[in-house]
C-alpha positions in Angstrom: 53.1 26.3 21.8 50.4 28.5 20.3 51.7 27.5 16.8 51.0 23.8 17.7 47.5 24.7 18.9 46.8 26.5 15.7 47.9 23.5 13.6 45.6 21.2 15.7 42.7 23.6 15.2 43.2 23.8 11.4 43.5 20.0 11.3 40.3 19.6 13.3 38.5 22.0 10.9 39.8 20.1 7.9 38.8 16.7 9.2 35.4 18.0 10.3 34.8 19.5 6.8 35.9 16.3 5.2 33.4 14.2 7.3 30.6 16.8 6.6 31.2 16.4 2.9 31.4 12.6 3.1 28.2 12.4 5.1 26.5 14.7 2.5 27.6 12.5 -0.4 26.6 9.3 1.4 23.2 10.7 2.3 22.5 11.6 -1.3 23.6 8.2 -2.6 21.6 6.5 0.2 18.4 8.4 -0.6 18.7 7.2 -4.2 19.1 3.6 -2.9 15.9 3.7 -0.9 14.0 5.5 -3.6 14.6 2.7 -6.1 15.1 -0.4 -3.8 12.8 0.0 -0.9 9.0 -0.5 -0.8 6.3 0.6 1.6 4.7 -2.8 1.7 7.8 -4.3 3.3 7.6 -1.6 6.1 4.2 -3.1 7.0 5.5 -6.7 7.1 8.5 -5.6 9.2 6.3 -3.8 11.7 4.0 -6.9 11.9 7.0 -8.9 12.9 7.3 -6.7 16.0 4.1 -8.2 17.3 5.4 -11.8 17.2 7.9 -11.3 20.1 7.3 -13.5 23.1 10.0 -11.9 25.4 11.5 -8.5 26.1 15.1 -9.6 25.5 16.4 -11.9 22.8 19.4 -14.0 21.8 21.1 -13.7 18.4 23.2 -16.7 17.4 26.1 -16.4 15.0 27.5 -19.7 13.8 31.1 -19.3 15.2 32.9 -22.2 16.7 32.7 -20.6 20.2 29.0 -21.5 20.2 29.9 -25.2 20.7 31.5 -24.4 24.1 28.6 -22.1 25.0 26.2 -25.0 24.4 28.4 -27.5 26.2 28.6 -25.4 29.3 24.9 -24.3 29.3 25.8 -20.6 29.1 22.7 -19.7 27.1 19.2 -19.4 28.6 17.2 -20.4 25.6 14.0 -21.1 27.6 13.7 -17.4 28.7 14.2 -15.5 25.4 13.3 -15.5 21.7 16.1 -16.9 19.6 17.3 -15.6 16.2 19.6 -17.8 14.3 21.2 -17.4 10.9 22.4 -19.1 7.7 23.2 -22.8 8.1 22.4 -23.2 11.8 19.8 -25.8 10.8 22.8 -28.1 10.1 23.4 -28.2 13.8 21.7 -30.7 16.2 20.9 -27.7 18.4 18.4 -26.4 15.9 15.9 -29.1 17.0 16.6 -28.6 20.6 16.3 -24.8 20.6 13.4 -24.5 18.1 14.3 -20.9 17.2 11.5 -18.5 16.7 13.3 -16.6 13.9 15.6 -17.7 11.1 17.4 -15.0 9.1 19.1 -15.3 5.7 20.5 -12.6 3.5 22.9 -14.3 1.1 21.7 -14.6 -2.5 23.2 -18.1 -2.6 20.1 -19.3 -0.6 17.7 -18.0 -3.2 19.6 -18.6 -6.4 22.3 -21.2 -5.8 24.8 -21.5 -8.7 27.3 -24.2 -7.7 26.6 -27.8 -6.5 27.9 -27.0 -3.0 25.4 -24.2 -2.7 22.6 -26.3 -4.1 23.4 -29.2 -1.7 23.2 -26.9 1.3 19.9 -25.4 0.1 18.4 -28.8 -0.5 19.4 -29.8 3.1 17.8 -26.7 4.4 14.6 -27.4 2.5 14.4 -30.9 4.0 14.9 -29.4 7.5 12.3 -26.7 7.0 9.7 -29.2 5.7 10.1 -31.0 9.0 9.9 -27.9 11.2 7.0 -28.5 13.5 6.9 -25.2 15.5 6.0 -21.6 14.4 9.0 -20.0 12.9 9.5 -16.8 11.0 11.9 -16.9 8.0 13.2 -13.3 7.7 14.8 -12.5 4.4 15.7 -9.4 2.3 13.1 -7.9 0.0 15.1 -8.7 -3.1 15.2 -12.4 -2.5 14.2 -14.3 -5.6 11.5 -17.0 -5.4 14.0 -19.7 -6.3 16.4 -21.9 -4.3 15.1 -22.3 -0.8 11.8 -20.5 -1.5 10.9 -22.5 -4.6 9.3 -25.5 -2.8 8.9 -24.2 0.7 5.4 -25.2 1.7 5.1 -25.5 5.5 2.2 -23.7 7.4 4.5 -23.4 10.4 6.9 -21.1 8.5 5.9 -17.5 7.9 8.1 -15.6 5.3 8.8 -12.0 6.2 10.7 -9.7 3.8 12.5 -6.6 5.0 13.8 -3.5 3.2 17.6 -3.8 3.1 18.6 -0.8 0.9 21.9 0.5 2.2 21.7 3.8 4.0 24.6 5.8 5.4 25.2 9.5 6.0 24.1 12.0 8.7 23.5 10.1 11.9 20.2 11.6 12.8 18.7 10.9 9.3 20.4 7.5 9.2 18.7 6.5 12.5 15.4 7.8 11.3 15.6 5.7 8.1 16.5 2.6 10.1 13.6 3.2 12.5 11.0 3.7 9.7 12.3 0.4 8.1 13.1 2.0 4.7 16.7 1.0 4.9 19.5 -0.6 6.9 23.2 -0.4 7.3 25.1 -2.2 4.6 24.8 -5.7 6.0 28.2 -7.1 5.1 27.4 -10.2 7.2 24.1 -11.9 8.2 24.9 -11.2 11.9 24.6 -7.5 11.0 21.2 -8.2 9.4 20.0 -10.2 12.4 21.0 -7.5 15.0 19.4 -4.8 13.0 16.2 -6.7 12.7 16.3 -7.4 16.5 16.8 -3.7 17.3 13.9 -2.7 15.1 11.7 -5.4 16.6 12.2 -3.6 19.9 14.0 -6.0 22.1 15.4 -4.2 25.1 18.6 -6.3 25.4 20.1 -8.3 22.5 22.5 -11.0 23.6 25.0 -12.0 21.0 26.6 -15.5 21.0 28.7 -17.2 18.4 29.9 -14.0 16.8 33.6 -14.9 16.8 34.5 -12.8 13.7 38.0 -14.1 14.1 38.6 -14.8 10.4 42.0 -12.9 10.3 43.4 -15.4 12.7 42.9 -18.2 10.1 44.1 -16.4 7.0 47.1 -16.9 4.8 48.3 -16.5 1.1 49.3 -19.8 -0.5 52.1 -20.5 -2.9 49.8 -19.8 -5.9 49.3 -16.2 -4.5 45.7 -16.9 -3.5 44.4 -15.7 -0.2 42.9 -18.5 1.9 40.8 -18.5 5.0 40.2 -21.3 7.4 36.6 -21.7 8.3 35.0 -23.2 11.4 31.3 -23.2 12.4 29.2 -24.6 15.2 27.7 -27.2 12.8 31.1 -28.4 11.4 32.6 -31.8 12.2 35.4 -31.2 14.7 37.8 -33.4 12.6 37.2 -31.4 9.4 39.2 -28.3 8.7 37.6 -26.3 5.9 39.3 -23.6 3.9 38.0 -21.0 1.5 40.1 -19.7 -1.4 39.3 -16.2 -2.5 40.2 -16.7 -6.2 40.1 -13.5 -8.1 40.3 -11.3 -5.0 43.2 -9.4 -3.5 43.8 -9.6 0.2 43.2 -5.8 0.4 39.6 -6.3 -1.0 38.8 -9.1 1.5 40.1 -7.2 4.4 38.2 -4.1 3.3 35.0 -6.2 3.4 35.9 -7.5 6.9 36.6 -4.0 8.1 33.2 -2.9 6.9 31.5 -5.7 8.8 33.1 -4.5 12.0 32.2 -0.9 11.2 28.5 -1.8 10.7 28.5 -3.3 14.2 29.6 0.2 15.5 26.7 1.8 13.5 24.3 -0.8 15.0 25.5 0.0 18.5 24.9 3.7 18.0 21.5 3.0 16.6 20.5 0.7 19.5 21.7 3.3 22.0 19.6 6.0 20.3 16.6 3.8 21.1 17.7 3.1 24.6 18.3 -0.6 23.7 21.4 -2.6 24.6 23.5 -5.0 22.5 25.7 -7.3 24.7 28.4 -9.4 23.2 28.6 -12.6 25.2 30.8 -14.4 22.7 34.1 -15.5 24.4 37.1 -14.6 22.2 35.1 -12.4 19.8 37.0 -9.9 17.7 34.0 -7.5 17.7 34.7 -4.5 20.0 31.7 -2.4 19.2 29.4 -3.7 22.0 29.8 -4.0 25.7 30.8 -7.4 26.9 29.3 -9.5 29.7 29.5 -13.3 30.2 27.0 -13.5 33.1 23.3 -12.9 33.3 
């Protein structure tokens, strides 16, 4: 019996030493990231964003298909809280009904579209933003190029705010300090990560998450050409249309690793929010995210 205890003790020491070394290496790498990629001027713009809140709690909308049902059943109290939406939410009719206060983008495709499909979506978004007739803050990463969506964006109702997004990982206490000072963020594998981190830094006491299905693995397969495919569904998609993305040039292990990281970042964000006495509540029915507490009733 004592022999087993000794083995467990040795294993615990080994694992602890390994984590200590990993945290040390990640901290050094992350310090280099923020040294070369972060800027003090974006700390100021980020803090100015805090003063634009109109409620103590907020709603973050992912674009998952579950959001359709949440809208249909009036589950979301838009009139009581600020709303943060992401990516192509403006393609949904609900954009005009909700009039979100914040719109967040992180994908380079919005600022430097390469393919016709990307350009078409950016042009659609431009048209929508030109017609936006309420105050809205467009929150983007500091590295966003002044092309694509930003090239002709001239609407006095829209204020552009850039945030430092240099990846920082490592020792938890230092990591949380860097996030709080706005010098860096977790590696935002997904725009929902970006939106939640921004909401925490803005100081919302309770962040209510809807439309964060993250159920990609349910709709994945490898076709006869050995290409991994993933079915896609969003709140703004036509119900009759079944879209599919082919990950040409990528192995399934690579894609799953990226997905795994997106889930891991949610765990990091939950730890960060808890360190600030803030709460993230996942109100997405059927969500695959298990990092946050769940509650479907206010």
